PyMOL Python script that loads the backbone (N, CA, C, O; Angstrom):
from pymol import cmd

cmd.read_pdbstr("""\
ATOM      1  N   UNK A   1      48.932  24.005 -75.418  1.00  0.00           N
ATOM      2  CA  UNK A   1      49.320  22.842 -76.246  1.00  0.00           C
ATOM      3  C   UNK A   1      48.378  22.932 -77.518  1.00  0.00           C
ATOM      4  O   UNK A   1      47.157  23.059 -77.428  1.00  0.00           O
ATOM      5  N   UNK A   2      49.009  22.861 -78.597  1.00  0.00           N
ATOM      6  CA  UNK A   2      48.260  22.986 -79.877  1.00  0.00           C
ATOM      7  C   UNK A   2      47.786  21.437 -80.220  1.00  0.00           C
ATOM      8  O   UNK A   2      48.543  20.466 -80.197  1.00  0.00           O
ATOM      9  N   UNK A   3      46.431  21.409 -80.532  1.00  0.00           N
ATOM     10  CA  UNK A   3      45.652  20.174 -80.766  1.00  0.00           C
ATOM     11  C   UNK A   3      45.994  19.885 -82.281  1.00  0.00           C
ATOM     12  O   UNK A   3      45.907  20.763 -83.139  1.00  0.00           O
ATOM     13  N   UNK A   4      46.403  18.547 -82.554  1.00  0.00           N
ATOM     14  CA  UNK A   4      46.530  18.180 -83.873  1.00  0.00           C
ATOM     15  C   UNK A   4      45.347  17.444 -84.416  1.00  0.00           C
ATOM     16  O   UNK A   4      45.161  17.408 -85.633  1.00  0.00           O
ATOM     17  N   UNK A   5      44.583  16.889 -83.624  1.00  0.00           N
ATOM     18  CA  UNK A   5      43.412  15.941 -83.776  1.00  0.00           C
ATOM     19  C   UNK A   5      42.212  16.803 -84.315  1.00  0.00           C
ATOM     20  O   UNK A   5      42.080  17.991 -84.018  1.00  0.00           O
ATOM     21  N   UNK A   6      41.408  16.161 -85.071  1.00  0.00           N
ATOM     22  CA  UNK A   6      40.076  16.755 -85.289  1.00  0.00           C
ATOM     23  C   UNK A   6      39.346  16.875 -84.010  1.00  0.00           C
ATOM     24  O   UNK A   6      39.334  15.903 -83.255  1.00  0.00           O
ATOM     25  N   UNK A   7      38.665  18.093 -83.652  1.00  0.00           N
ATOM     26  CA  UNK A   7      38.078  18.471 -82.571  1.00  0.00           C
ATOM     27  C   UNK A   7      36.886  17.509 -82.411  1.00  0.00           C
ATOM     28  O   UNK A   7      36.370  17.472 -81.294  1.00  0.00           O
ATOM     29  N   UNK A   8      36.364  16.698 -83.419  1.00  0.00           N
ATOM     30  CA  UNK A   8      35.228  15.956 -83.287  1.00  0.00           C
ATOM     31  C   UNK A   8      35.402  14.618 -82.639  1.00  0.00           C
ATOM     32  O   UNK A   8      34.429  13.902 -82.405  1.00  0.00           O
ATOM     33  N   UNK A   9      36.599  14.280 -82.355  1.00  0.00           N
ATOM     34  CA  UNK A   9      37.036  12.982 -81.847  1.00  0.00           C
ATOM     35  C   UNK A   9      36.377  12.977 -80.367  1.00  0.00           C
ATOM     36  O   UNK A   9      36.320  13.994 -79.676  1.00  0.00           O
ATOM     37  N   UNK A  10      35.931  11.829 -80.001  1.00  0.00           N
ATOM     38  CA  UNK A  10      35.123  11.839 -78.622  1.00  0.00           C
ATOM     39  C   UNK A  10      36.066  12.030 -77.521  1.00  0.00           C
ATOM     40  O   UNK A  10      35.698  12.554 -76.469  1.00  0.00           O
ATOM     41  N   UNK A  11      37.435  11.575 -77.738  1.00  0.00           N
ATOM     42  CA  UNK A  11      38.342  11.657 -76.564  1.00  0.00           C
ATOM     43  C   UNK A  11      39.157  12.885 -76.579  1.00  0.00           C
ATOM     44  O   UNK A  11      40.012  12.978 -75.699  1.00  0.00           O
ATOM     45  N   UNK A  12      39.030  13.872 -77.459  1.00  0.00           N
ATOM     46  CA  UNK A  12      39.908  15.052 -77.622  1.00  0.00           C
ATOM     47  C   UNK A  12      39.976  15.887 -76.352  1.00  0.00           C
ATOM     48  O   UNK A  12      40.918  16.654 -76.152  1.00  0.00           O
ATOM     49  N   UNK A  13      38.969  15.732 -75.493  1.00  0.00           N
ATOM     50  CA  UNK A  13      39.079  16.543 -74.188  1.00  0.00           C
ATOM     51  C   UNK A  13      40.206  16.087 -73.303  1.00  0.00           C
ATOM     52  O   UNK A  13      40.625  16.826 -72.412  1.00  0.00           O
ATOM     53  N   UNK A  14      40.720  14.871 -73.522  1.00  0.00           N
ATOM     54  CA  UNK A  14      41.612  14.264 -72.688  1.00  0.00           C
ATOM     55  C   UNK A  14      43.155  14.566 -73.062  1.00  0.00           C
ATOM     56  O   UNK A  14      44.113  14.097 -72.448  1.00  0.00           O
ATOM     57  N   UNK A  15      43.228  15.400 -74.135  1.00  0.00           N
ATOM     58  CA  UNK A  15      44.726  15.811 -74.524  1.00  0.00           C
ATOM     59  C   UNK A  15      45.238  16.769 -73.396  1.00  0.00           C
ATOM     60  O   UNK A  15      44.548  17.681 -72.942  1.00  0.00           O
ATOM     61  N   UNK A  16      46.472  16.489 -72.998  1.00  0.00           N
ATOM     62  CA  UNK A  16      47.116  17.446 -72.056  1.00  0.00           C
ATOM     63  C   UNK A  16      46.928  16.886 -70.730  1.00  0.00           C
ATOM     64  O   UNK A  16      47.532  17.456 -69.822  1.00  0.00           O
ATOM     65  N   UNK A  17      46.164  15.818 -70.421  1.00  0.00           N
ATOM     66  CA  UNK A  17      46.098  15.311 -69.025  1.00  0.00           C
ATOM     67  C   UNK A  17      47.196  14.261 -68.686  1.00  0.00           C
ATOM     68  O   UNK A  17      47.679  13.552 -69.568  1.00  0.00           O
ATOM     69  N   UNK A  18      47.540  14.190 -67.503  1.00  0.00           N
ATOM     70  CA  UNK A  18      48.650  13.317 -67.124  1.00  0.00           C
ATOM     71  C   UNK A  18      47.773  11.954 -66.605  1.00  0.00           C
ATOM     72  O   UNK A  18      46.723  12.010 -65.964  1.00  0.00           O
ATOM     73  N   UNK A  19      48.429  10.786 -67.019  1.00  0.00           N
ATOM     74  CA  UNK A  19      47.784   9.552 -66.644  1.00  0.00           C
ATOM     75  C   UNK A  19      48.990   8.587 -66.072  1.00  0.00           C
ATOM     76  O   UNK A  19      50.157   8.690 -66.449  1.00  0.00           O
ATOM     77  N   UNK A  20      48.571   7.733 -65.203  1.00  0.00           N
ATOM     78  CA  UNK A  20      49.339   6.681 -64.619  1.00  0.00           C
ATOM     79  C   UNK A  20      49.341   5.508 -65.545  1.00  0.00           C
ATOM     80  O   UNK A  20      48.370   4.754 -65.496  1.00  0.00           O
ATOM     81  N   UNK A  21      50.264   5.275 -66.341  1.00  0.00           N
ATOM     82  CA  UNK A  21      50.251   3.961 -67.202  1.00  0.00           C
ATOM     83  C   UNK A  21      51.318   3.149 -67.057  1.00  0.00           C
ATOM     84  O   UNK A  21      52.417   3.673 -67.240  1.00  0.00           O
ATOM     85  N   UNK A  22      51.278   1.945 -66.760  1.00  0.00           N
ATOM     86  CA  UNK A  22      52.224   0.962 -66.422  1.00  0.00           C
ATOM     87  C   UNK A  22      53.151   1.477 -65.331  1.00  0.00           C
ATOM     88  O   UNK A  22      54.368   1.384 -65.489  1.00  0.00           O
ATOM     89  N   UNK A  23      52.675   1.972 -64.322  1.00  0.00           N
ATOM     90  CA  UNK A  23      53.524   2.484 -63.216  1.00  0.00           C
ATOM     91  C   UNK A  23      54.263   3.735 -63.371  1.00  0.00           C
ATOM     92  O   UNK A  23      54.983   4.135 -62.457  1.00  0.00           O
ATOM     93  N   UNK A  24      54.131   4.396 -64.491  1.00  0.00           N
ATOM     94  CA  UNK A  24      54.898   5.707 -64.711  1.00  0.00           C
ATOM     95  C   UNK A  24      53.837   6.711 -65.209  1.00  0.00           C
ATOM     96  O   UNK A  24      52.767   6.376 -65.718  1.00  0.00           O
ATOM     97  N   UNK A  25      54.246   7.970 -65.011  1.00  0.00           N
ATOM     98  CA  UNK A  25      53.282   9.058 -65.375  1.00  0.00           C
ATOM     99  C   UNK A  25      53.571   9.460 -66.782  1.00  0.00           C
ATOM    100  O   UNK A  25      54.720   9.714 -67.146  1.00  0.00           O
ATOM    101  N   UNK A  26      52.548   9.520 -67.569  1.00  0.00           N
ATOM    102  CA  UNK A  26      52.624   9.978 -68.931  1.00  0.00           C
ATOM    103  C   UNK A  26      51.626  11.060 -69.325  1.00  0.00           C
ATOM    104  O   UNK A  26      50.601  11.165 -68.651  1.00  0.00           O
ATOM    105  N   UNK A  27      51.824  11.831 -70.304  1.00  0.00           N
ATOM    106  CA  UNK A  27      50.957  12.905 -70.769  1.00  0.00           C
ATOM    107  C   UNK A  27      50.367  12.462 -72.106  1.00  0.00           C
ATOM    108  O   UNK A  27      51.085  11.958 -72.970  1.00  0.00           O
ATOM    109  N   UNK A  28      49.104  12.644 -72.268  1.00  0.00           N
ATOM    110  CA  UNK A  28      48.407  12.449 -73.593  1.00  0.00           C
ATOM    111  C   UNK A  28      48.707  13.598 -74.294  1.00  0.00           C
ATOM    112  O   UNK A  28      48.541  14.698 -73.766  1.00  0.00           O
ATOM    113  N   UNK A  29      49.210  13.456 -75.639  1.00  0.00           N
ATOM    114  CA  UNK A  29      49.617  14.597 -76.470  1.00  0.00           C
ATOM    115  C   UNK A  29      48.793  14.539 -77.818  1.00  0.00           C
ATOM    116  O   UNK A  29      48.739  15.524 -78.554  1.00  0.00           O
ATOM    117  N   UNK A  30      48.208  13.451 -78.092  1.00  0.00           N
ATOM    118  CA  UNK A  30      47.416  13.371 -79.368  1.00  0.00           C
ATOM    119  C   UNK A  30      46.493  12.204 -79.275  1.00  0.00           C
ATOM    120  O   UNK A  30      46.657  11.270 -78.490  1.00  0.00           O
ATOM    121  N   UNK A  31      45.467  12.320 -80.166  1.00  0.00           N
ATOM    122  CA  UNK A  31      44.580  11.129 -80.239  1.00  0.00           C
ATOM    123  C   UNK A  31      44.114  11.053 -81.560  1.00  0.00           C
ATOM    124  O   UNK A  31      43.860  12.074 -82.197  1.00  0.00           O
ATOM    125  N   UNK A  32      43.958   9.731 -82.101  1.00  0.00           N
ATOM    126  CA  UNK A  32      43.483   9.578 -83.383  1.00  0.00           C
ATOM    127  C   UNK A  32      43.131   8.100 -83.435  1.00  0.00           C
ATOM    128  O   UNK A  32      43.765   7.199 -82.885  1.00  0.00           O
ATOM    129  N   UNK A  33      41.927   7.966 -84.243  1.00  0.00           N
ATOM    130  CA  UNK A  33      41.489   6.585 -84.351  1.00  0.00           C
ATOM    131  C   UNK A  33      41.280   5.925 -82.939  1.00  0.00           C
ATOM    132  O   UNK A  33      40.535   6.485 -82.135  1.00  0.00           O
ATOM    133  N   UNK A  34      41.820   4.928 -82.663  1.00  0.00           N
ATOM    134  CA  UNK A  34      41.723   4.179 -81.405  1.00  0.00           C
ATOM    135  C   UNK A  34      42.927   4.294 -80.590  1.00  0.00           C
ATOM    136  O   UNK A  34      43.094   3.525 -79.643  1.00  0.00           O
ATOM    137  N   UNK A  35      43.805   5.226 -80.895  1.00  0.00           N
ATOM    138  CA  UNK A  35      45.109   5.308 -80.116  1.00  0.00           C
ATOM    139  C   UNK A  35      45.361   6.655 -79.539  1.00  0.00           C
ATOM    140  O   UNK A  35      44.916   7.664 -80.087  1.00  0.00           O
ATOM    141  N   UNK A  36      46.064   6.697 -78.447  1.00  0.00           N
ATOM    142  CA  UNK A  36      46.501   7.969 -77.871  1.00  0.00           C
ATOM    143  C   UNK A  36      48.050   8.080 -78.081  1.00  0.00           C
ATOM    144  O   UNK A  36      48.665   7.015 -78.144  1.00  0.00           O
ATOM    145  N   UNK A  37      48.642   9.075 -78.179  1.00  0.00           N
ATOM    146  CA  UNK A  37      49.955   9.303 -78.105  1.00  0.00           C
ATOM    147  C   UNK A  37      50.352   9.695 -76.620  1.00  0.00           C
ATOM    148  O   UNK A  37      49.902  10.697 -76.065  1.00  0.00           O
ATOM    149  N   UNK A  38      51.221   8.827 -76.043  1.00  0.00           N
ATOM    150  CA  UNK A  38      51.614   9.061 -74.657  1.00  0.00           C
ATOM    151  C   UNK A  38      53.013   9.451 -74.633  1.00  0.00           C
ATOM    152  O   UNK A  38      53.788   8.777 -75.312  1.00  0.00           O
ATOM    153  N   UNK A  39      53.475  10.465 -73.937  1.00  0.00           N
ATOM    154  CA  UNK A  39      54.916  10.811 -73.708  1.00  0.00           C
ATOM    155  C   UNK A  39      55.200  10.765 -72.213  1.00  0.00           C
ATOM    156  O   UNK A  39      54.621  11.470 -71.387  1.00  0.00           O
ATOM    157  N   UNK A  40      56.176   9.841 -71.933  1.00  0.00           N
ATOM    158  CA  UNK A  40      56.551   9.567 -70.558  1.00  0.00           C
ATOM    159  C   UNK A  40      57.146  10.858 -70.122  1.00  0.00           C
ATOM    160  O   UNK A  40      57.928  11.449 -70.867  1.00  0.00           O
ATOM    161  N   UNK A  41      56.781  11.380 -68.821  1.00  0.00           N
ATOM    162  CA  UNK A  41      57.249  12.567 -68.331  1.00  0.00           C
ATOM    163  C   UNK A  41      58.781  12.441 -67.865  1.00  0.00           C
ATOM    164  O   UNK A  41      59.540  13.404 -67.976  1.00  0.00           O
ATOM    165  N   UNK A  42      59.155  11.341 -67.395  1.00  0.00           N
ATOM    166  CA  UNK A  42      60.587  11.095 -66.969  1.00  0.00           C
ATOM    167  C   UNK A  42      61.504  11.434 -67.928  1.00  0.00           C
ATOM    168  O   UNK A  42      62.419  12.195 -67.612  1.00  0.00           O
ATOM    169  N   UNK A  43      61.415  10.963 -69.154  1.00  0.00           N
ATOM    170  CA  UNK A  43      62.466  11.114 -70.195  1.00  0.00           C
ATOM    171  C   UNK A  43      61.934  11.578 -71.629  1.00  0.00           C
ATOM    172  O   UNK A  43      62.721  11.684 -72.570  1.00  0.00           O
ATOM    173  N   UNK A  44      60.632  11.836 -71.756  1.00  0.00           N
ATOM    174  CA  UNK A  44      60.134  12.346 -73.093  1.00  0.00           C
ATOM    175  C   UNK A  44      59.847  11.131 -74.143  1.00  0.00           C
ATOM    176  O   UNK A  44      59.549  11.391 -75.308  1.00  0.00           O
ATOM    177  N   UNK A  45      59.941   9.910 -73.712  1.00  0.00           N
ATOM    178  CA  UNK A  45      59.641   8.976 -74.668  1.00  0.00           C
ATOM    179  C   UNK A  45      58.241   8.828 -75.106  1.00  0.00           C
ATOM    180  O   UNK A  45      57.385   8.586 -74.255  1.00  0.00           O
ATOM    181  N   UNK A  46      57.942   8.941 -76.265  1.00  0.00           N
ATOM    182  CA  UNK A  46      56.656   8.741 -76.920  1.00  0.00           C
ATOM    183  C   UNK A  46      56.231   7.484 -77.408  1.00  0.00           C
ATOM    184  O   UNK A  46      57.069   6.776 -77.967  1.00  0.00           O
ATOM    185  N   UNK A  47      54.887   7.031 -77.267  1.00  0.00           N
ATOM    186  CA  UNK A  47      54.675   5.936 -77.895  1.00  0.00           C
ATOM    187  C   UNK A  47      53.055   5.830 -78.048  1.00  0.00           C
ATOM    188  O   UNK A  47      52.346   6.408 -77.225  1.00  0.00           O
ATOM    189  N   UNK A  48      52.517   5.125 -79.051  1.00  0.00           N
ATOM    190  CA  UNK A  48      51.008   4.880 -79.223  1.00  0.00           C
ATOM    191  C   UNK A  48      50.575   3.845 -78.348  1.00  0.00           C
ATOM    192  O   UNK A  48      51.247   2.825 -78.196  1.00  0.00           O
ATOM    193  N   UNK A  49      49.312   4.075 -77.664  1.00  0.00           N
ATOM    194  CA  UNK A  49      48.699   3.177 -76.736  1.00  0.00           C
ATOM    195  C   UNK A  49      47.195   3.151 -77.131  1.00  0.00           C
ATOM    196  O   UNK A  49      46.661   4.217 -77.435  1.00  0.00           O
ATOM    197  N   UNK A  50      46.534   2.076 -77.142  1.00  0.00           N
ATOM    198  CA  UNK A  50      45.102   1.971 -77.449  1.00  0.00           C
ATOM    199  C   UNK A  50      44.479   2.761 -76.190  1.00  0.00           C
ATOM    200  O   UNK A  50      44.882   2.713 -75.028  1.00  0.00           O
ATOM    201  N   UNK A  51      43.385   3.507 -76.713  1.00  0.00           N
ATOM    202  CA  UNK A  51      42.568   4.162 -75.794  1.00  0.00           C
ATOM    203  C   UNK A  51      41.953   3.384 -74.657  1.00  0.00           C
ATOM    204  O   UNK A  51      41.828   3.796 -73.504  1.00  0.00           O
ATOM    205  N   UNK A  52      41.595   2.243 -75.110  1.00  0.00           N
ATOM    206  CA  UNK A  52      40.893   1.308 -74.054  1.00  0.00           C
ATOM    207  C   UNK A  52      41.979   0.908 -72.987  1.00  0.00           C
ATOM    208  O   UNK A  52      41.538   0.681 -71.861  1.00  0.00           O
ATOM    209  N   UNK A  53      43.150   0.805 -73.153  1.00  0.00           N
ATOM    210  CA  UNK A  53      44.165   0.418 -72.207  1.00  0.00           C
ATOM    211  C   UNK A  53      44.363   1.541 -71.223  1.00  0.00           C
ATOM    212  O   UNK A  53      44.566   1.277 -70.038  1.00  0.00           O
ATOM    213  N   UNK A  54      44.309   2.886 -71.697  1.00  0.00           N
ATOM    214  CA  UNK A  54      44.521   3.917 -70.759  1.00  0.00           C
ATOM    215  C   UNK A  54      43.296   4.247 -70.042  1.00  0.00           C
ATOM    216  O   UNK A  54      43.388   4.748 -68.921  1.00  0.00           O
ATOM    217  N   UNK A  55      42.135   4.017 -70.579  1.00  0.00           N
ATOM    218  CA  UNK A  55      40.838   4.374 -69.956  1.00  0.00           C
ATOM    219  C   UNK A  55      40.349   3.308 -68.979  1.00  0.00           C
ATOM    220  O   UNK A  55      39.452   3.549 -68.171  1.00  0.00           O
ATOM    221  N   UNK A  56      40.940   2.160 -69.067  1.00  0.00           N
ATOM    222  CA  UNK A  56      40.590   0.972 -68.239  1.00  0.00           C
ATOM    223  C   UNK A  56      39.591   0.101 -68.654  1.00  0.00           C
ATOM    224  O   UNK A  56      39.098  -0.678 -67.839  1.00  0.00           O
ATOM    225  N   UNK A  57      39.156   0.131 -70.029  1.00  0.00           N
ATOM    226  CA  UNK A  57      38.126  -0.705 -70.546  1.00  0.00           C
ATOM    227  C   UNK A  57      38.880  -1.707 -71.549  1.00  0.00           C
ATOM    228  O   UNK A  57      39.003  -1.478 -72.752  1.00  0.00           O
ATOM    229  N   UNK A  58      39.307  -2.704 -70.979  1.00  0.00           N
ATOM    230  CA  UNK A  58      40.153  -3.600 -71.739  1.00  0.00           C
ATOM    231  C   UNK A  58      39.272  -4.647 -72.470  1.00  0.00           C
ATOM    232  O   UNK A  58      39.795  -5.509 -73.177  1.00  0.00           O
TER     233      UNK A  58
END
""", "prot")
cmd.dss("prot")
cmd.show_as("cartoon", "prot")
cmd.util.cbc("prot")
cmd.orient("prot")
Protein backbone atom coordinates (compact mmCIF):
# COMPACT_ATOMS: atom_id res chain seq x y z
CA UNK A 1 0.00 0.00 0.00
CA UNK A 2 1.41 3.38 -0.99
CA UNK A 3 1.60 5.89 1.83
CA UNK A 4 0.46 9.39 0.93
CA UNK A 5 1.14 10.87 4.35
CA UNK A 6 4.31 12.40 5.64
CA UNK A 7 6.16 9.57 7.44
CA UNK A 8 6.75 11.83 10.45
CA UNK A 9 3.08 11.72 11.48
CA UNK A 10 2.80 9.90 14.85
CA UNK A 11 0.01 7.58 13.60
CA UNK A 12 1.49 6.65 10.22
CA UNK A 13 2.24 3.12 11.46
CA UNK A 14 -1.53 2.42 11.63
CA UNK A 15 -2.07 2.75 7.86
CA UNK A 16 -3.27 -0.54 6.40
CA UNK A 17 -4.74 -1.91 9.63
CA UNK A 18 -8.35 -3.08 9.92
CA UNK A 19 -10.43 -1.57 12.71
CA UNK A 20 -13.94 -2.17 13.98
CA UNK A 21 -15.67 1.23 13.83
CA UNK A 22 -19.40 1.70 14.47
CA UNK A 23 -20.02 -2.04 14.25
CA UNK A 24 -18.40 -2.55 10.82
CA UNK A 25 -14.87 -3.32 9.66
CA UNK A 26 -12.90 -0.50 8.07
CA UNK A 27 -9.34 -0.17 6.77
CA UNK A 28 -7.21 2.88 7.56
CA UNK A 29 -5.88 4.13 4.21
CA UNK A 30 -4.48 7.58 5.04
CA UNK A 31 -3.77 9.86 7.98
CA UNK A 32 -3.41 13.60 8.07
CA UNK A 33 -3.77 16.21 10.76
CA UNK A 34 -6.21 14.78 13.28
CA UNK A 35 -8.15 12.56 10.84
CA UNK A 36 -7.91 9.03 9.47
CA UNK A 37 -9.39 8.10 6.11
CA UNK A 38 -11.38 4.90 6.70
CA UNK A 39 -12.66 2.70 3.89
CA UNK A 40 -15.49 0.30 4.76
CA UNK A 41 -14.52 -3.22 3.68
CA UNK A 42 -18.09 -4.24 2.83
CA UNK A 43 -18.60 -1.77 0.00
CA UNK A 44 -15.54 0.48 -0.30
CA UNK A 45 -17.20 3.61 1.10
CA UNK A 46 -14.54 6.04 2.35
CA UNK A 47 -14.84 8.78 4.93
CA UNK A 48 -12.73 10.88 7.27
CA UNK A 49 -12.95 10.12 10.98
CA UNK A 50 -11.14 11.78 13.89
CA UNK A 51 -8.17 9.76 15.17
CA UNK A 52 -9.47 9.99 18.74
CA UNK A 53 -12.73 8.26 17.77
CA UNK A 54 -10.89 5.32 16.21
CA UNK A 55 -8.26 4.92 18.93
CA UNK A 56 -10.80 5.20 21.75
CA UNK A 57 -9.71 8.50 23.30
CA UNK A 58 -12.85 10.62 23.04
